[in-house]
C-alpha positions in Angstrom: -8.4 -4.3 -18.8 -12.1 -4.7 -19.2 -14.9 -5.4 -16.7 -15.1 -9.1 -17.8 -11.4 -9.7 -16.9 -12.3 -9.5 -13.2 -14.4 -12.6 -13.4 -11.6 -14.8 -14.6 -9.1 -13.7 -12.0 -8.1 -16.0 -9.2 -7.4 -14.7 -5.7 -3.7 -15.2 -6.1 -3.7 -13.0 -9.3 -5.7 -10.3 -7.4 -3.2 -10.3 -4.5 -0.3 -10.1 -7.0 -1.9 -7.0 -8.6 -2.5 -5.4 -5.2 1.2 -5.7 -4.4 2.2 -4.1 -7.7 0.1 -0.9 -7.4 2.3 1.7 -5.7 0.2 4.4 -3.9 3.0 6.5 -2.4 6.8 6.4 -1.7 7.8 7.3 1.9 10.8 7.0 4.2 11.0 4.1 6.7 10.8 4.8 10.4 13.5 2.2 11.0 17.2 2.8 11.5 17.9 2.6 7.8 15.5 5.4 6.8 15.3 3.9 3.4 12.6 4.7 0.9 9.7 2.2 0.7 6.9 1.9 -1.8 3.5 1.8 -0.1 1.3 -0.5 -2.1 -2.4 -1.3 -2.0 -1.5 -4.7 -0.4 0.5 -2.9 2.3 -2.5 -0.6 3.1 -4.8 -3.7 3.3 -2.4 -5.6 5.6 -1.5 -2.5 7.7 2.2 -3.0 7.5 5.0 -2.1 5.0 8.4 -3.8 5.4 11.6 -2.0 4.4 14.7 -3.4 2.9 16.2 -4.2 6.4 13.1 -6.0 7.6 11.6 -3.3 9.8 7.8 -3.4 9.8 6.3 0.0 9.4 2.7 0.5 10.5 0.5 1.9 7.7 -2.4 4.1 8.9 -4.7 6.3 6.9 -6.3 9.5 8.3 -9.3 11.1 6.8 -10.1 14.8 7.4 -12.5 17.5 6.2 -11.8 19.9 3.4 -10.2 23.2 4.5 -13.5 25.0 3.7 -15.4 22.8 6.1 -13.0 23.3 9.1 
């Protein structure tokens, strides 16, 4: 993938790629406790839906390095 390939992409292609990039796998907070893949698209939308349809809220926390605390 080169830098010029970005110019030819449509918004639909970009959204599809966002939903393919898995950032982390976590357990759902719903009753099923199933594993869900958190994707870039989930982080942007703020929710990740598990296999049973439970909507998990996705929140990112930033903190200082241990040396700076």
